KEROGU-351676 format. One record per residue (C-alpha): x, y, z; residue in one letter. Coordinates in Angstrom, 1 decimal, padded with zeros to 4 digits, m for minus. Layout:
N
{c1=X | c2=Y | c3=Z | resn=A}
...
***
This chain:
50
{c1=003.9 | c2=115.1 | c3=251.3 | resn=M}
{c1=004.4 | c2=118.2 | c3=249.2 | resn=S}
{c1=007.7 | c2=118.8 | c3=247.4 | resn=D}
{c1=007.3 | c2=122.6 | c3=247.1 | resn=T}
{c1=010.8 | c2=123.4 | c3=248.3 | resn=G}
{c1=012.7 | c2=120.6 | c3=246.4 | resn=S}
{c1=013.3 | c2=122.7 | c3=243.3 | resn=N}
{c1=014.8 | c2=125.7 | c3=245.1 | resn=E}
{c1=018.4 | c2=126.5 | c3=244.4 | resn=K}
{c1=020.6 | c2=126.4 | c3=247.5 | resn=I}
{c1=022.5 | c2=129.6 | c3=248.0 | resn=P}
{c1=026.3 | c2=129.5 | c3=247.7 | resn=F}
{c1=027.0 | c2=130.7 | c3=251.3 | resn=M}
{c1=024.7 | c2=127.9 | c3=252.7 | resn=Q}
{c1=026.5 | c2=125.3 | c3=250.7 | resn=Q}
{c1=029.8 | c2=126.7 | c3=251.9 | resn=L}
{c1=028.8 | c2=126.7 | c3=255.6 | resn=L}
{c1=027.3 | c2=123.2 | c3=255.3 | resn=D}
{c1=030.6 | c2=121.7 | c3=254.2 | resn=S}
{c1=032.9 | c2=121.0 | c3=257.2 | resn=P}
{c1=035.9 | c2=119.9 | c3=255.2 | resn=F}
{c1=035.7 | c2=123.1 | c3=253.0 | resn=L}
{c1=035.6 | c2=125.2 | c3=256.2 | resn=L}
{c1=038.5 | c2=123.3 | c3=257.6 | resn=L}
{c1=040.5 | c2=123.9 | c3=254.4 | resn=A}
{c1=039.7 | c2=127.6 | c3=254.4 | resn=I}
{c1=040.6 | c2=127.8 | c3=258.1 | resn=G}
{c1=044.0 | c2=126.2 | c3=257.5 | resn=I}
{c1=044.9 | c2=127.8 | c3=254.2 | resn=L}
{c1=043.9 | c2=131.4 | c3=254.9 | resn=S}
{c1=046.3 | c2=131.9 | c3=257.9 | resn=P}
{c1=049.0 | c2=129.9 | c3=256.1 | resn=M}
{c1=048.8 | c2=132.2 | c3=253.0 | resn=V}
{c1=048.7 | c2=135.3 | c3=255.2 | resn=L}
{c1=051.7 | c2=134.3 | c3=257.2 | resn=Y}
{c1=053.7 | c2=133.4 | c3=254.1 | resn=I}
{c1=052.9 | c2=136.8 | c3=252.6 | resn=L}
{c1=053.7 | c2=138.5 | c3=255.8 | resn=W}
{c1=057.1 | c2=136.7 | c3=255.9 | resn=G}
{c1=057.9 | c2=137.6 | c3=252.3 | resn=V}
{c1=057.1 | c2=141.3 | c3=253.0 | resn=M}
{c1=059.4 | c2=141.2 | c3=256.1 | resn=E}
{c1=062.2 | c2=139.7 | c3=254.1 | resn=V}
{c1=061.8 | c2=142.3 | c3=251.3 | resn=I}
{c1=061.7 | c2=145.1 | c3=253.9 | resn=A}
{c1=064.8 | c2=144.0 | c3=255.7 | resn=T}
{c1=067.8 | c2=146.2 | c3=254.7 | resn=P}
{c1=070.8 | c2=144.5 | c3=253.1 | resn=I}
{c1=073.8 | c2=144.2 | c3=255.5 | resn=A}
{c1=077.1 | c2=145.7 | c3=254.4 | resn=Q}
***
C-alpha cells in the first residue's frame, strides 16, 4: 500500500461539492436572499400614494 496521495491538499471546490449539507444551505439561502433583495427593490421603486 502506497500513501502517495495522502498528503495532497483537497481543493476548495471539491470540499464544497462533497458536503451535502453545505450545498443544501447554499441552495436554500441564495434564493431566499435574492427574493428578499428583489422585494426590497420593488418596495423602494413603488411610488408613494397621495
